[in-house]
C-alpha positions in Angstrom: 0.4 14.0 21.3 0.8 16.3 18.4 -1.5 16.9 15.5 -1.0 14.6 12.6 -1.6 15.7 9.0 -1.6 13.8 5.8 -1.9 14.8 2.2 -2.9 12.4 -0.5 -2.7 13.7 -4.0 -3.5 12.1 -7.3 -2.0 14.3 -10.0 -0.7 14.4 -13.5 2.5 16.4 -13.3 4.4 18.1 -10.5 2.2 18.2 -7.4 4.1 21.2 -5.8 3.7 23.2 -9.0 0.0 22.3 -9.3 -0.9 23.1 -5.7 1.1 26.4 -5.7 -1.4 27.5 -8.4 -4.2 27.1 -5.8 -6.5 25.0 -8.0 -10.2 24.6 -7.2 -10.5 21.5 -5.0 -13.2 18.8 -5.9 -14.5 18.0 -2.4 -17.1 15.5 -3.6 -14.5 13.6 -5.6 -12.2 13.6 -2.6 -14.9 12.4 -0.3 -15.7 9.5 -2.7 -12.0 8.6 -2.9 -11.6 8.5 0.9 -14.8 6.6 1.3 -13.5 4.0 -1.2 -10.1 3.7 0.5 -11.4 3.7 4.1 -15.0 2.2 4.2 -16.9 3.2 7.3 -14.3 5.8 8.4 -15.6 9.2 9.6 -13.8 12.1 8.0 -14.1 15.7 6.8 -17.6 17.1 6.9 -19.0 14.1 8.5 -16.7 14.3 11.6 -18.8 14.8 14.8 -18.4 18.2 16.5 -16.0 18.4 19.4 -17.6 18.7 22.8 -17.6 22.1 24.4 
């Protein structure tokens, strides 16, 4: 199986243009949004470390 990547963006304007400017990302707001959309899911900084 290949890796799967998803990008969810809530923007006002052209997402491509906004992202090409490399804005500072609000990780806390992102974590709150994902937690609200997927209650109980493990993601981001909370993901357990892979076994060695």
